[in-house]
N, C-alpha and C positions, 0 to 999 in steps of 0.2 A: 676758274673759267667764268667769264662775265656772262650773265644770263639776262634775258629780256626783263625778268622780274626785278633784277638789280637796277637796271637802267630806268625802268618805270618808277621804282622807289626813289632813286636819286633825283629823277625829274620832279618828284613830289616833295623834295626837301629832306629825305632820309639821309642824315650824315653818315650813318653806319654803312649804308649801301654805297655812298660815294667813297668812303675810306676803303671799302672792299674793291671797288673799281680802281682806285688809286694803286693799291697793292698788286692787283691782277694785271694792270696795264703798264706799270712802271718799267719792267724789263723790256717790253716791246718798244716803248718810247725811247728809252736809252739806246737801244739798238739802232733806231733810226737816227738819233742825234749823233751817235759815235761812228756809225758806218757810212751814212750818206753825207754827213757834214763833219768837218774837222775844226774844232774850236781850240783855242789856245790852252785853256786850263780847266780844272774842275769847277772853279767858280763860275765860268761862263756856262758850263753844262748845268750847274745847279740853278743859275738864274733863268735859263731857258726852260728847264723842267718846272720851275715855279710858275713862270708865265703860262706855260701850256696848261697846267692844272687849274690856274685861275680862269683861263678861257673855257676849259671844259666845264668847270663848275658854273660859270656864267651862262653858257650856251647849251648845256645838256638838254634843256627844255625844247630846243629847236630840232633835235634829232627826231626825224619822222619814222625812220625804219630802224628799230633796235638791232636787227640782224646786220645792218651796215655800220654799227657803232665803231667797230675796230678800224674800218677803213676811214671813217670820219675822224677818229683820233689821230690816225697817221697823217691825214691831210692837215689837221690843225698843227701837228708837230712840225711837218715840213714848212708850212707857212710861217710858223713862229720862228723857226731857225733862220729862214730867209730874212724875216723882219729884223731879228736880232743882229744878224750879220750886217745888214744894211745900216742899222743904227750905230753899230760899233766900229764900222770900217770908215774911218775919217778920211783916209788917203786913197780910197778906192779909185776915184776918178783920176787922181794924179798918177797913180801907179799904172793905170790903164793907158793914159796918155804917153807916159814914158816908154811903155812897152811898144806902142805904135811907132814912136819916133825911132826906137832902137831897131825895130823891124825894117822901117823904111830906109835906114842907113845901110842895111845889109842887102838891099835890093838894088841891083845895077839898073838905073832907069833907062839906059841906052839899049841893053839886051834883054832886060826883064829877068835876069838870072838872080837866084837867091842863093847866097853862100853862107847863111847864118847858122844853120843847124850842124852841118857836118863840113868842116873846113876842107876836107879832101874831096867832097862831092859838090857838084853844081846842079841845081834843079831849076829848069826853066819854067815858064808859066804853064806849060802843058804837063808838068810833072815828070818830065823825062830826065 
């Protein structure tokens, strides 16, 4: 369990305290990475984990409330996952544009009916 004393020690440069924080928080961080985000392979996960701990190490001194440390770590984790995804998704906009075009092709502009999801059903603008 991560204690206030560990956080204070890590803030003051105690490498042993930081290593303990690393070991204690690693499972929670991996849970966020693997459950909330889905990356292609273990290498991506390892890269993200390394980036997260680099940021925690650099910014642990900015933690004002040690009791909120775990929430802060989860926020850093989520932000780093989003940043990593945005950096590595080269065709993100292109895929999005293609999806819009595909959707627009499935909407009858005269009636407003959408027939894309279920071929045997037609859904109008009102969701009927």
